[in-house]
Structures are given as C-alpha cells and as structure tokens.
C-alpha positions in Angstrom: 112.3 93.9 114.9 111.0 92.6 118.2 107.4 91.3 118.4 105.2 94.2 117.5 103.0 95.7 120.3 100.8 98.2 118.4 99.1 101.3 119.6 96.5 102.9 117.2 96.0 106.6 118.0 92.5 107.5 116.8 89.6 105.0 116.6 87.5 106.5 113.9 86.6 105.2 110.4 90.3 104.6 109.7 91.7 103.6 113.0 89.2 101.0 114.2 89.2 98.8 111.1 93.0 98.9 111.2 93.1 98.1 114.9 90.8 95.1 114.4 92.9 93.8 111.5 96.1 94.0 113.5 94.4 92.6 116.6 93.8 89.3 114.8 97.6 88.7 115.0 99.1 91.1 117.5 98.5 92.9 120.8 96.8 96.2 119.9 95.9 99.1 122.2 93.4 101.4 120.7 93.6 105.0 122.0 91.1 107.8 121.6 90.3 110.9 123.6 86.6 110.5 122.9 85.3 108.8 126.1 81.9 108.0 124.6 83.5 106.4 121.6 85.8 104.2 123.6 83.0 103.2 126.0 80.9 102.1 123.0 83.8 100.1 121.6 84.5 98.4 124.9 80.8 97.3 124.8 81.4 95.9 121.3 79.4 98.6 119.4 80.8 100.6 116.5 78.6 103.6 115.7 80.3 104.0 112.3 79.1 100.5 111.3 82.5 99.8 109.8 83.0 96.8 112.1 80.3 94.3 113.0 79.6 94.0 116.7 80.4 90.2 116.6 83.8 90.8 115.0 84.6 93.5 117.5 83.6 91.2 120.4 85.9 88.4 119.0 89.0 90.5 119.3 88.1 92.7 122.3 89.8 92.4 125.8 88.0 94.0 128.7 91.2 94.6 130.7 94.7 95.6 129.6 96.1 92.9 131.8 94.1 90.3 129.8 95.7 91.6 126.6 99.2 91.5 128.1 98.8 87.8 128.8 97.5 87.1 125.3 99.4 87.0 122.1 96.8 89.0 120.2 93.7 91.1 120.7 92.5 94.6 121.1 92.1 96.8 124.2 90.5 100.3 123.8 91.3 103.1 126.2 91.5 106.8 126.9 94.3 106.4 129.3 97.7 107.5 128.0 99.6 105.2 130.4 98.0 102.2 128.7 99.9 102.8 125.4 103.3 103.3 127.1 104.4 99.7 126.5 103.8 99.8 122.8 106.7 99.8 120.4 104.8 100.7 117.2 102.5 103.7 117.2 100.1 104.3 114.3 98.4 107.7 114.0 95.1 107.7 112.3 93.5 111.0 113.3 91.6 113.3 110.9 93.3 116.1 108.9 90.5 118.6 108.0 90.6 122.1 106.6 89.4 125.3 108.2 86.7 127.6 107.0 89.2 129.2 104.6 90.1 125.8 103.1 93.5 125.9 104.8 95.0 122.6 106.3 94.2 122.2 110.0 96.9 120.0 111.4 95.8 120.5 115.0 94.6 116.8 115.5 97.9 115.6 114.1 99.9 117.9 116.3 98.0 116.8 119.4 98.4 113.1 118.5 102.1 113.6 118.0 102.4 115.3 121.4 100.5 112.4 122.9 102.9 109.8 121.4 105.9 111.9 122.4 105.1 111.5 126.0 105.5 107.7 125.9 108.0 107.3 123.0 111.0 105.1 123.8 114.2 104.2 122.2 113.8 102.1 119.0 110.1 102.8 118.8 108.5 103.4 115.4 105.7 106.0 114.7 103.7 105.5 111.5 101.3 108.2 110.2 98.3 107.3 108.1 96.5 110.6 108.1 96.4 112.4 104.7 98.9 115.3 104.6 100.8 117.3 102.1 104.3 116.0 101.1 106.8 116.7 103.8 104.4 117.1 106.7 105.4 113.9 108.6 109.1 114.9 108.8 108.7 118.7 108.8 105.7 119.0 111.2 105.3 115.8 113.2 108.8 114.5 113.8 110.0 117.8 115.6 107.1 117.4 118.0 108.1 113.8 118.7 111.7 114.9 119.3 110.8 117.8 121.6 108.3 115.8 123.7 110.4 112.7 124.1 113.9 114.1 124.2 114.9 111.5 121.6 116.7 112.0 118.3 115.0 111.1 115.0 116.5 108.2 113.1 118.9 107.5 115.9 116.6 106.8 118.9 113.3 106.4 117.2 112.0 106.1 113.6 109.0 107.1 111.5 107.0 105.9 108.6 104.0 106.8 106.5 101.4 104.5 105.1 98.4 106.4 103.8 94.9 105.2 104.6 92.7 104.1 101.7 89.5 103.2 103.7 86.2 103.6 101.8 83.5 104.2 104.4 80.5 101.9 104.0 82.3 99.7 101.5 82.0 96.1 102.8 83.9 94.7 99.7 87.0 96.8 99.8 87.9 96.5 103.5 91.2 97.5 104.9 92.8 94.0 104.4 91.7 93.9 100.8 93.1 97.3 99.7 96.8 97.3 98.5 98.8 99.3 101.0 101.5 101.9 100.3 104.2 101.9 102.9 107.4 103.9 103.6 110.0 104.4 106.3 112.5 107.0 107.5 115.5 104.6 106.7 115.7 101.7 104.2 115.8 99.3 107.1 112.7 100.8 108.8 110.9 101.0 105.5 111.4 97.2 105.1 110.2 96.5 108.7 107.1 98.6 108.3 106.3 97.0 104.9 106.7 93.5 106.4 104.5 94.5 109.3 101.6 95.6 107.1 102.1 92.5 104.8 101.1 90.3 107.7 97.6 91.7 107.7 97.0 93.2 104.3 96.1 90.3 102.1 96.0 92.5 99.0 99.7 93.1 99.4 101.9 96.2 99.9 103.9 98.7 97.8 107.0 100.1 99.4 107.4 103.7 98.3 110.8 105.2 97.7 110.4 107.7 100.7 108.0 109.1 103.1 107.5 112.1 100.9 106.7 109.9 97.9 104.1 108.0 99.9 102.5 111.3 101.2 102.4 112.7 97.7 100.9 109.5 96.3 98.0 109.6 98.7 97.2 113.3 98.2 97.1 113.0 94.4 94.8 109.9 94.5 91.9 112.0 95.8 92.9 115.1 93.9 92.7 113.2 90.6 89.3 111.8 91.5 88.1 115.3 92.5 89.2 116.8 89.2 87.4 114.0 87.2 84.2 114.5 89.1 84.5 118.3 88.6 84.7 117.6 84.8 81.5 115.6 84.8 79.8 118.1 87.1 80.6 120.8 84.6 79.3 118.6 81.8 76.1 118.1 83.7 75.6 121.9 83.9 76.2 122.3 80.2 73.9 119.4 79.3 71.3 120.7 81.6 71.1 123.9 79.4 70.7 121.6 76.4 68.0 119.5 78.1 70.2 116.4 77.8 70.4 113.7 80.5 74.0 113.5 81.6 73.7 109.9 82.8 72.5 108.8 79.4 75.5 110.6 77.8 77.9 108.9 80.2 76.3 105.5 79.5 76.8 106.0 75.8 80.4 107.3 76.1 81.3 104.4 78.4 80.9 102.0 75.6 84.4 103.0 74.4 87.0 100.8 76.0 89.3 103.6 77.3 86.6 106.0 78.6 86.8 106.5 82.4 83.3 106.8 83.7 82.7 109.2 86.6 79.3 110.4 87.7 78.2 113.9 88.7 77.1 114.8 92.3 78.0 116.5 95.5 81.6 116.0 96.5 82.2 115.9 100.2 83.6 113.5 102.8 86.8 113.2 104.7 89.1 112.8 101.7 88.0 114.0 98.2 86.6 117.3 99.3 89.6 118.0 101.6 92.8 116.5 100.3 93.2 118.7 97.2 93.4 121.8 99.5 96.4 120.2 101.3 98.4 119.9 98.0 97.3 123.3 96.8 98.3 125.0 100.0 101.7 123.4 100.0 102.2 124.4 96.3 101.2 128.0 97.0 103.7 128.2 99.9 106.4 127.2 97.4 105.3 130.0 95.0 103.2 128.0 92.6 99.5 128.7 92.2 97.8 125.5 91.1 95.1 126.1 88.5 93.5 122.8 87.7 93.3 121.5 91.3 91.7 124.7 92.7 89.4 125.1 89.6 88.0 121.6 90.2 87.5 122.3 93.9 85.7 125.6 93.1 83.3 123.9 90.7 82.6 121.0 93.0 82.0 123.3 96.0 79.4 125.2 93.9 77.3 122.2 93.1 75.1 122.4 96.3 73.8 125.8 95.6 73.4 124.9 91.9 71.1 121.9 92.8 69.0 124.1 95.1 68.7 126.8 92.4 67.7 124.3 89.8 65.1 122.9 92.1 63.6 126.3 92.6 63.6 127.0 88.9 61.7 123.7 88.3 59.1 124.8 91.0 58.6 128.1 89.3 58.0 126.4 85.9 55.3 124.3 87.6 53.7 127.5 89.1 54.5 126.3 92.6 54.9 129.2 95.1 58.4 129.5 96.5 58.2 131.3 99.8 56.9 129.0 102.5 56.6 125.9 100.3 57.8 122.7 101.9 60.8 120.9 100.5 62.1 117.4 101.6 65.8 116.8 101.3 66.5 113.1 101.2 70.0 112.2 102.4 72.4 113.9 104.7 75.5 111.6 104.6 78.3 112.3 102.2 77.8 109.0 100.4 75.3 106.2 100.1 74.6 103.5 102.7 76.8 104.7 105.5 76.3 107.0 108.5 79.3 109.2 107.7 78.3 112.9 107.6 81.8 114.4 107.6 82.1 117.3 105.2 78.7 116.4 103.7 77.9 119.0 101.0 74.2 118.4 101.4 74.4 121.2 103.8 75.0 123.6 100.9 71.8 122.4 99.2 69.9 122.9 102.5 71.3 126.4 103.2 70.6 127.6 99.6 67.0 126.3 99.7 66.5 128.1 103.0 67.8 131.3 101.5 64.7 131.2 99.2 62.6 131.1 102.4 61.5 127.5 101.7 60.5 125.3 104.6 63.0 122.5 104.5 62.9 119.0 106.2 65.8 116.6 106.0 65.3 112.9 106.1 68.0 110.2 106.4 67.5 106.8 108.1 71.3 106.3 108.3 72.4 109.2 110.5 72.7 110.0 114.2 70.3 112.9 114.9 72.6 114.0 117.7 75.7 114.0 115.5 73.9 116.0 112.7 72.6 118.5 115.3 76.1 119.0 116.7 77.8 119.3 113.4 75.2 121.2 111.3 72.6 122.4 113.8 69.8 120.6 111.9 66.9 118.7 113.4 66.8 115.5 111.3 63.9 113.2 110.4 65.1 109.6 110.5 61.8 107.7 110.2 59.3 107.7 107.3 56.5 108.2 109.9 58.0 111.6 110.7 57.5 112.9 107.1 54.8 115.3 106.2 52.4 114.6 103.4 52.3 117.9 101.6 55.9 118.6 100.3 56.0 120.7 97.2 59.5 119.5 96.2 61.8 116.6 97.0 65.6 116.7 96.5 67.2 113.3 96.4 70.8 114.0 97.4 72.1 110.6 98.4 71.5 107.3 96.7 70.7 105.2 99.7 69.3 101.8 98.7 66.5 102.6 101.2 65.3 105.3 98.8 65.1 103.1 95.7 61.4 102.1 96.2 60.3 105.2 98.1 56.7 106.3 97.3 57.2 110.0 96.6 53.6 110.6 95.8 52.6 109.6 99.4 54.4 112.6 100.8 53.8 115.3 98.2 51.2 117.7 96.9 50.4 117.8 93.2 52.1 119.1 91.3 55.5 118.6 92.9 59.2 118.7 91.8 61.5 115.7 92.2 65.2 116.6 91.7 67.4 113.5 91.5 71.1 114.5 92.2 72.6 111.0 91.8 70.4 109.8 88.9 68.8 107.0 90.9 65.5 107.2 89.1 64.3 106.7 85.6 64.0 109.9 83.6 60.2 110.0 83.5 60.1 110.0 87.3 62.4 113.0 87.9 62.1 116.7 87.1 65.8 117.2 87.3 69.0 115.2 87.2 72.6 116.2 87.2 
C-alpha cells in the first residue's frame, strides 16, 4: 500500500479522536458538513471535550497546502475538493433510528455519495458507523459504485472497523481500545489491519469478514442493553419490596462470576439505538427477536417510571402535585460529558410535565443552544439560576459536580429527592432505582 493519506468523513465524537490519532503519524483531512463545527476545530476548540485544545493545536494545520508539505498532521474542512487527494476514506457519521425505531441510514447514504464523487482507482473506503450485518456491502458499496463509476473489489475496496468510543472517558481513549478490523478481500483486510495497528496501541483483531465485524459491533451494545434491562426490571421488583437495588447488587457482586450492571436510563448514541438495527434486520429476514426488543421496551419505559415514582413519593409526603416545582438534575445521556444524543432524561421531563408540574432542568455540562435545538428545553446551567423552593429533585445523571450539592438550599420542606443512579446514601434519598 502506498503511503496513506487519510480523509475522515464526520468529525463528531468518533471522527475527531480518530483523526487526531492518525494525524500524529499521517496526513489527515477531516471533513464535515457542519461549518460551525469545522470553524471551531480550525480554531483548536472541540465542543465535545473529547480532545484537549492543546492536543488539537499540536496536530492542526491552518492550510491544506501546509499539510501537503508535511508528513503528518490534520486539516479540517467543509470543501469536498480538499479530500480528493486522499487514498483512504474513513466514514464516521452517526447512524440513528427514526421515531418508529427504524434504522435511519440517511447520514451514511449521504457520506457514501460524498466519497463517491472523489473516489479513485485503488482507494479504500472504511466504515466505522454502527450498522446491521450486511449494510456496508449491500447499502453503501452500490452508492460508491454508482457515484464513481468504479467497480467494487476491482477498482476500489472497502472495510469495516467498528467504533468503540466511550464519550467522556479519558482512560479508554481511541488508541487504548482494541480495534476490530475487516476488509473486502484478504489482502485489503490485512492492509486495513496494519494501518490501524500503527495508531491503536491496544492492538487489533482482524475479523473473518466485513459482515462478522458489523455483527460483532451491533451485539456488543445489544448485550449491554439486555443486561441493563435485567437490572432495571430487578429495580422495579425490589422497589415494590422496599429493598435498595444497589445494596442487592453490591452483595451479589461478592460472587466471583457475577457480572455487575447498574440500573438507570439507557440512552446515548449506541446502547439505546444499536439493538434496533439488529432487530430490524432480523425482522426483514422473517425472525421476530424476543429478548432484544423486550430489553429495549423495558429500558425505554424507565423515564416515565422514574417520574411516576417521584410523584408517588410526593403524594406520600402530602406535597401538592399540580403546580409544584421540580428540579431535574442532569440532561446528558451519561455522567461528566456534554453528550445529549438520545438522552432519555427527556422522558422523565415529559412525564413530570404531564402531571402539570413546573419543571426546571439543570446541567452544568451542556450547551443551552444544543438542548434547545434538540429537545426545545430552556436549560439552567449555573447554580445561581436555581430557585429556592423546589418540592422535588430528580437526580438523573451522576455528574461529579452533583456529589456535594446542597439540596436543602434549593428546596421547600418537606421535599422529595429521587436518585436514579444511586449516587447518594440511602438516608438522603426518597427513591432509588
């Protein structure tokens, strides 16, 4: 393989860390259609907080020509012509589901169309976006062929290497997570594997085929989703028995082969989405998956359950419901990161509002503009914005910033404190999953 010149298509939570990792050794062109995002990256600022500004500045080139005269580095752009000289294209765009939980491959289709316009003989296109088994070769490759006029596995080649990024995790960064790789021919599979090995210090695993790699990725998160659904169901059972689920899990975890998962809201870009991709593909083949969809239904029901349990606790304390003020603490899908994608906190908020409660939402990690655009919610992001007469607090996300929060300073007496993630000691909380 000639010296790799890499184009990363999509500079979000997955694409940017990968681009920076490769830029330490190769020429990398980062492409994204979001002009604001690209401008911020050109100014060495990553709003996702996945890459430190200093690290971004150390690999950034302000001009494409500067990159071309260098053996390594990153240039971010929205200009399609800028990626035309690349010979390896890595697609890292999101793969969401629609309102009916059906796979929405629109971003993947558009990214494939973009690459097809600049695809040349002997180029390699690698997909990292989570898909159902077969999607790369059945959905994306035909788009590449049609747009480029080239023939698959004769003029150009493909690969699949699923992303395993964990947003907000500064320990398990992209270089430190073992990477599954695959290619459309044995030779290309080896080239792709060797390319990733140069930047992935944790090593690689070369899958037997693209379909195997796709399947491996989609079951990773499906398995986790099912396990969380199990403990969520346990939490609902133990709640009826007035037993603290976290204490039960702590006791059970003393056995060497017990796998400890914790209950909570299941959202985000992967776990709350990927099972639907596998289920949809199975249904199209005539098989109706039972465990996968059962787990999804239970996890999707947890937001309304949390809100309902909060209201029940308020009633038990003789707190009026209609018009009472409730503070929801946390809007991101997980702790200590600004990622709000597919956050199921919105289900808690909507259910609380259905009881005609006055709901405020506080999260110091989020972008108010992003939340407003995505969920149409006006956020509170500073403690000074909080009221002092809340009748209930729902602690939905275990941000470290909430650990020492003085709940009594912003509440009436009596008040309800519902701790979704079990951050607090039992005597401080009126409800825990």
